[in-house]
KEFIMI-996835 format. One record per residue (C-alpha): x, y, z. Coordinates in pm, whole numbers, plus 50000, padded with zeros to 5 digits. Example, Ala and Ser with C-alpha at 12.3 -4.5 7.8 and 13.67 -1.06 7.14 Angstrom:
BEGIN
{{51230, 49550, 50780}}
{{51367, 49894, 50714}}
***
This chain:
BEGIN
{{49953, 50021, 49995}}
{{50178, 50335, 49880}}
{{50064, 50704, 49985}}
{{49828, 50695, 49754}}
{{49614, 50368, 49824}}
{{49618, 50480, 50209}}
{{49435, 50767, 50100}}
{{49174, 50564, 49882}}
{{49144, 50318, 50192}}
{{49104, 50599, 50430}}
{{48833, 50687, 50248}}
{{48670, 50401, 50180}}
{{48680, 50359, 50536}}
{{48520, 50644, 50622}}
{{48244, 50614, 50346}}
{{48188, 50236, 50446}}
{{48272, 50150, 50811}}
{{47948, 50197, 50993}}
{{48046, 50003, 51330}}
{{48051, 50170, 51661}}
{{48386, 50147, 51822}}
{{48341, 50359, 52089}}
{{48290, 50176, 52410}}
{{48024, 50345, 52622}}
{{48092, 50173, 52928}}
{{48476, 50247, 52900}}
{{48395, 50562, 52882}}
{{48189, 50576, 53155}}
{{48440, 50410, 53381}}
{{48726, 50673, 53233}}
{{48481, 50978, 53360}}
{{48422, 50817, 53688}}
{{48724, 50812, 53774}}
{{48757, 51144, 53768}}
{{48457, 51185, 54019}}
{{48161, 50966, 54067}}
{{47896, 51093, 53875}}
{{48104, 51282, 53666}}
{{48000, 51067, 53349}}
{{47648, 51192, 53408}}
{{47759, 51533, 53481}}
{{47911, 51528, 53128}}
{{47653, 51362, 52936}}
{{47384, 51571, 53090}}
{{47297, 51821, 52816}}
{{47587, 51724, 52549}}
{{47426, 51418, 52402}}
{{47623, 51495, 52100}}
{{47960, 51544, 52275}}
{{48115, 51209, 52171}}
{{48045, 51029, 51813}}
{{48061, 50624, 51848}}
{{48268, 50598, 51574}}
{{48607, 50750, 51470}}
{{48745, 50894, 51153}}
{{49000, 50785, 50881}}
{{49314, 50990, 50791}}
{{49593, 50853, 50604}}
{{49931, 50884, 50716}}
{{49984, 51081, 50409}}
{{49770, 51344, 50481}}
{{49901, 51326, 50864}}
{{50213, 51384, 50720}}
{{50109, 51663, 50521}}
{{49912, 51895, 50842}}
{{50251, 51869, 51001}}
{{50471, 52015, 50726}}
{{50192, 52299, 50695}}
{{50254, 52317, 51093}}
{{50608, 52363, 51036}}
{{50591, 52601, 50763}}
{{50395, 52833, 50967}}
{{50605, 52807, 51256}}
{{50918, 52905, 51009}}
{{50724, 53193, 50910}}
{{50620, 53296, 51250}}
{{50969, 53325, 51345}}
{{51056, 53559, 51091}}
{{51110, 53930, 51270}}
{{50953, 54072, 50923}}
{{50616, 53832, 50961}}
{{50586, 53936, 51338}}
{{50619, 54325, 51303}}
{{50303, 54296, 50963}}
{{50125, 54154, 51209}}
{{50145, 54294, 51525}}
{{50099, 54619, 51325}}
{{49723, 54554, 51334}}
{{49682, 54351, 51643}}
{{49563, 54515, 52021}}
{{49852, 54724, 52189}}
{{49903, 54427, 52439}}
{{49999, 54213, 52186}}
{{50345, 54409, 52165}}
{{50401, 54276, 52538}}
{{50650, 54005, 52507}}
{{50619, 53687, 52701}}
{{50851, 53370, 52720}}
{{50542, 53201, 52725}}
{{50460, 53028, 52392}}
{{50121, 52953, 52412}}
{{49936, 52615, 52511}}
{{49701, 52419, 52277}}
{{49708, 52563, 51927}}
{{49472, 52433, 51717}}
{{49493, 52392, 51353}}
{{49178, 52312, 51174}}
{{49182, 52126, 50797}}
{{48933, 52004, 50603}}
{{49071, 51696, 50358}}
{{48985, 51891, 50023}}
{{49075, 51723, 49663}}
{{49400, 51808, 49728}}
{{49469, 51703, 50077}}
{{49454, 51868, 50388}}
{{49391, 52250, 50379}}
{{49427, 52477, 50687}}
{{49097, 52636, 50735}}
{{49221, 52827, 51013}}
{{49456, 52830, 51353}}
{{49298, 52888, 51705}}
{{49477, 52984, 52014}}
{{49298, 52818, 52279}}
{{49191, 52499, 52119}}
{{48919, 52311, 52328}}
{{48872, 51930, 52360}}
{{49197, 51796, 52354}}
{{49197, 51599, 52704}}
{{48859, 51503, 52609}}
{{48960, 51378, 52317}}
{{49228, 51180, 52509}}
{{48988, 50998, 52748}}
{{48776, 50906, 52417}}
{{49090, 50759, 52260}}
{{49143, 50526, 52517}}
{{48755, 50405, 52505}}
{{48779, 50277, 52158}}
{{48755, 49907, 52097}}
{{48809, 49703, 51767}}
{{48511, 49695, 51529}}
{{48638, 49457, 51277}}
{{48962, 49366, 51155}}
{{49046, 49712, 50963}}
{{48972, 49870, 51267}}
{{49168, 49630, 51513}}
{{49489, 49730, 51286}}
{{49479, 50088, 51376}}
{{49403, 50161, 51720}}
{{49623, 50361, 51861}}
{{49734, 50192, 52144}}
{{49983, 50359, 52343}}
{{49932, 50615, 52138}}
{{50277, 50638, 52067}}
{{50488, 50571, 52399}}
{{50305, 50882, 52523}}
{{50024, 50965, 52652}}
{{49825, 51304, 52563}}
{{49771, 51374, 52940}}
{{50144, 51344, 52980}}
{{50232, 51592, 52674}}
{{49982, 51839, 52788}}
{{50141, 51840, 53157}}
{{50514, 51901, 53005}}
{{50366, 52174, 52769}}
{{50228, 52365, 53091}}
{{50523, 52322, 53328}}
{{50725, 52452, 52982}}
{{50520, 52741, 53003}}
{{50634, 52790, 53397}}
{{50991, 52729, 53328}}
{{51011, 52945, 53020}}
{{50981, 53218, 53263}}
{{51315, 53141, 53483}}
{{51394, 53325, 53791}}
{{51073, 53529, 53935}}
{{50776, 53383, 53867}}
{{50876, 53070, 53686}}
{{51106, 52984, 54002}}
{{51129, 52624, 54095}}
{{50988, 52319, 53864}}
{{50615, 52337, 53904}}
{{50382, 52625, 53971}}
{{50230, 52538, 54304}}
{{49859, 52749, 54224}}
{{49679, 52717, 53859}}
{{49370, 52937, 53742}}
{{49186, 52796, 53497}}
{{48972, 53064, 53397}}
{{48658, 53120, 53149}}
{{48370, 53351, 53170}}
{{48088, 53185, 53381}}
{{48311, 52821, 53393}}
{{47992, 52625, 53497}}
{{47764, 52719, 53157}}
{{48027, 52649, 52961}}
{{47990, 52358, 52701}}
{{48303, 52247, 52767}}
{{48329, 52300, 53134}}
{{48354, 51907, 53169}}
{{48714, 51948, 53010}}
{{48808, 52224, 53292}}
{{48776, 51932, 53557}}
{{48955, 51719, 53365}}
{{49258, 51999, 53376}}
{{49175, 52068, 53719}}
{{49230, 51638, 53816}}
{{49512, 51680, 53577}}
{{49706, 51951, 53749}}
{{49617, 51801, 54167}}
{{49749, 51499, 54049}}
{{50088, 51629, 53946}}
{{50077, 51769, 54345}}
{{49941, 52118, 54177}}
{{49667, 52270, 54302}}
{{49420, 52407, 54045}}
{{49083, 52658, 54057}}
{{48818, 52711, 53844}}
{{48725, 53066, 53829}}
{{48580, 53369, 53635}}
{{48797, 53616, 53551}}
{{48621, 53872, 53813}}
{{48698, 53628, 54085}}
{{49074, 53746, 54065}}
{{49226, 54025, 54195}}
{{49584, 54203, 54143}}
{{49755, 54330, 54451}}
{{50078, 54357, 54594}}
{{50223, 54289, 54239}}
{{50066, 53989, 54214}}
{{49717, 53772, 54080}}
{{49481, 53653, 54394}}
{{49173, 53406, 54332}}
{{49044, 53501, 54715}}
{{49376, 53440, 54972}}
{{49591, 53225, 54747}}
{{49789, 53383, 54515}}
{{49801, 53239, 54115}}
{{50138, 53137, 53954}}
{{49966, 53043, 53628}}
{{49643, 53124, 53440}}
{{49528, 52831, 53146}}
{{49317, 53111, 52983}}
{{49028, 52970, 52820}}
{{48868, 53304, 52743}}
{{48749, 53454, 52423}}
{{48847, 53774, 52512}}
{{49166, 53739, 52311}}
{{49292, 54091, 52403}}
{{49179, 54110, 52781}}
{{49022, 54430, 52692}}
{{48674, 54304, 52899}}
{{48624, 54526, 53217}}
{{48582, 54147, 53369}}
{{48950, 54066, 53263}}
{{49128, 54382, 53455}}
{{49287, 54214, 53691}}
{{49411, 53936, 53437}}
{{49528, 54176, 53191}}
{{49728, 54365, 53459}}
{{49865, 54056, 53597}}
{{49967, 53963, 53204}}
{{50148, 54320, 53165}}
{{50317, 54279, 53488}}
{{50458, 53943, 53426}}
{{50328, 53878, 53739}}
{{50205, 53501, 53637}}
{{50196, 53292, 53349}}
{{49925, 53356, 53135}}
{{49870, 53101, 52847}}
{{49711, 53118, 52587}}
{{49783, 53497, 52572}}
{{49720, 53788, 52366}}
{{50052, 53811, 52190}}
{{50011, 53427, 52090}}
{{49666, 53530, 51946}}
{{49797, 53804, 51738}}
{{50074, 53597, 51574}}
{{49886, 53297, 51507}}
{{49496, 53313, 51520}}
{{49409, 53669, 51388}}
{{49224, 53518, 51017}}
{{49391, 53834, 50860}}
{{49759, 53641, 50908}}
{{49632, 53385, 50683}}
{{49632, 53682, 50406}}
{{49975, 53716, 50452}}
{{50041, 53363, 50462}}
{{49887, 53293, 50116}}
{{50103, 53639, 49954}}
{{50391, 53420, 49761}}
{{50558, 53773, 49657}}
{{50540, 53880, 50063}}
{{50670, 53582, 50178}}
{{50938, 53585, 49952}}
{{51032, 53928, 50046}}
{{51095, 53840, 50385}}
{{51342, 53579, 50299}}
{{51117, 53283, 50324}}
{{51204, 53007, 50120}}
{{51053, 52802, 49817}}
{{50984, 52526, 49962}}
{{50823, 52643, 50274}}
{{50652, 52886, 50017}}
{{50536, 52611, 49824}}
{{50353, 52399, 50146}}
{{50181, 52695, 50224}}
{{50061, 52802, 49898}}
{{49936, 52443, 49838}}
{{49735, 52387, 50229}}
{{49639, 52735, 50266}}
{{49268, 52803, 50064}}
{{49350, 53198, 49902}}
{{49234, 53441, 50172}}
{{49155, 53781, 50117}}
{{49050, 54101, 50330}}
{{48675, 54194, 50278}}
{{48710, 54573, 50149}}
{{48407, 54746, 50081}}
{{48562, 54879, 49745}}
{{48629, 54528, 49643}}
{{48223, 54434, 49695}}
{{48067, 54405, 49359}}
{{48378, 54193, 49290}}
{{48316, 53981, 49612}}
{{47928, 53941, 49582}}
{{47966, 53801, 49240}}
{{48243, 53531, 49385}}
{{48064, 53483, 49702}}
{{47967, 53120, 49627}}
{{48317, 53006, 49602}}
{{48431, 53241, 49939}}
{{48361, 53170, 50286}}
{{48343, 53485, 50489}}
{{48510, 53527, 50864}}
{{48530, 53754, 51129}}
{{48940, 53874, 51175}}
{{48925, 53760, 51551}}
{{48634, 53532, 51553}}
{{48591, 53163, 51686}}
{{48379, 52862, 51684}}
{{48237, 52946, 51382}}
{{48050, 53289, 51504}}
{{47943, 53511, 51252}}
{{48093, 53285, 50960}}
{{47921, 53263, 50682}}
{{47953, 53048, 50342}}
{{47943, 53279, 50078}}
{{47631, 53054, 49872}}
{{47405, 53123, 50198}}
{{47450, 53433, 50241}}
{{47188, 53715, 50241}}
{{47230, 54034, 50077}}
{{47161, 54173, 50434}}
{{47396, 54016, 50627}}
{{47687, 54074, 50314}}
{{47643, 54420, 50378}}
{{47736, 54394, 50794}}
{{48022, 54183, 50682}}
{{48152, 54467, 50422}}
{{48122, 54703, 50725}}
{{48296, 54448, 50971}}
{{48626, 54342, 50999}}
{{48618, 54026, 50787}}
{{48822, 53790, 50555}}
{{48730, 53559, 50263}}
{{48890, 53268, 50233}}
{{48838, 53024, 49900}}
{{48560, 52766, 50007}}
{{48692, 52426, 50099}}
{{48402, 52172, 50160}}
{{48476, 51945, 50440}}
{{48541, 51592, 50361}}
{{48252, 51305, 50480}}
{{48186, 51050, 50706}}
{{47907, 50825, 50696}}
{{47791, 50634, 51014}}
{{47459, 50487, 51085}}
{{47225, 50677, 51287}}
{{46899, 50507, 51422}}
{{46972, 50203, 51118}}
{{46964, 50425, 50855}}
{{47305, 50601, 50674}}
{{47357, 50944, 50742}}
{{47670, 51160, 50591}}
{{47840, 51385, 50833}}
{{48069, 51665, 50766}}
{{48453, 51610, 50894}}
{{48687, 51857, 51025}}
{{49030, 51754, 51188}}
{{49214, 51949, 51466}}
{{49598, 51908, 51556}}
{{49667, 52008, 51923}}
{{50021, 52154, 51875}}
{{50287, 52313, 52097}}
{{50601, 52434, 51988}}
{{50599, 52340, 51646}}
{{50482, 51974, 51777}}
{{50153, 51826, 51695}}
{{50051, 51641, 52053}}
{{49709, 51462, 51934}}
{{49459, 51475, 51616}}
{{49115, 51450, 51673}}
{{48773, 51488, 51450}}
{{48454, 51655, 51450}}
{{48169, 51562, 51266}}
{{47881, 51749, 51204}}
{{47597, 51870, 50987}}
{{47499, 52195, 50889}}
{{47654, 52533, 50779}}
{{47920, 52493, 51031}}
{{48109, 52288, 51276}}
{{47881, 52240, 51616}}
{{47782, 51945, 51868}}
{{47395, 51922, 51777}}
{{47398, 51645, 51476}}
{{47280, 51306, 51646}}
{{47579, 51080, 51575}}
{{47825, 51362, 51549}}
{{48069, 51550, 51786}}
{{48425, 51466, 51908}}
{{48562, 51170, 51697}}
{{48930, 50987, 51783}}
{{49122, 50950, 51473}}
{{49272, 50646, 51336}}
{{49565, 50630, 51083}}
{{49579, 50473, 50758}}
{{49945, 50356, 50725}}
{{50122, 50316, 50379}}
{{50226, 49930, 50326}}
{{50614, 50029, 50399}}
{{50458, 50159, 50741}}
{{50224, 49879, 50783}}
{{50509, 49661, 50773}}
***
């Protein structure tokens, strides 16, 4: 089986393997290890969080995604690139920090020409939930049994994720980052108990606590900055795992966190600078501009990788309204600072009223790359679900790949049979041997 035939086999499995591979009893056991009753807490109101089956991806496509990640990292490291993107970023993004920023999420669609990068996110959720999900898979047939992840390459995502946070801490060196581990971590999001992925906050709290690190889940308004430090009540916070979508920490509720970040009084990760360097959708415009990349000294191989794997992206400007409207069916419109498919629109579905709002907003237009599909049986009937792939990345290293399955215009967790799905890699014949 060469790389081409492994791609074909992955496609056939996605279309023809309708088996249920998720061991629901095993998943319940994994979640109950956190707290008695935690499984019911997770599933209450989240019936479509986890898909009953897996998604298949060829090893060649996995390698292509990793090459794109590496190419982006090479460009982001360039002073010219940083100067370019920080020029339109919020002022807070110019504050230097030793932390890289945890959980970059590189999201791909599998287009006709292979994986296409749709966007990069800086607080990509679901990593720890997918680690639990991967351990709850069972072999549903011989083909799947050969692909099950086993020990996940000799390491566990949980260990990789914990080491990532420790690396962020140690990067600060003397001062805030003194010592091998932080003493107290805050997992911060707005009204965390109401967040759809709140169960993952609990999983991270347990991960930290098992490593001997105290952790609290809180709203940013529960934090205070005093005496040169960040506090949660009477407890000094050393490191903040930031799950806020207030990427520039501009909201009044984020005031204490913003002050602590600017004072280097606590490690904040991910942070406004990481969002500006990676996740602002306008950055994709630069990453698609071959002439600009060449002027920055980007080598031909890196430019070719970016050109082949990032759909053409352009700024939405009122003076180009007629042209954009004419081409709208081939475009996807996204707000520059958007996340979670909010206020994002497929051009073939957009109305003139919404298009006028897009023109007045801060938007990019990206060449439309439809997602690939995964066919499953739902209530005994075959259902075709859309599929995208999220690469969880730290320091240029892909830690875990997960799929999301859904129906509708944008990714969601409301589709029967859909949700997070573990990814099984289909090897080439050489790798299989």
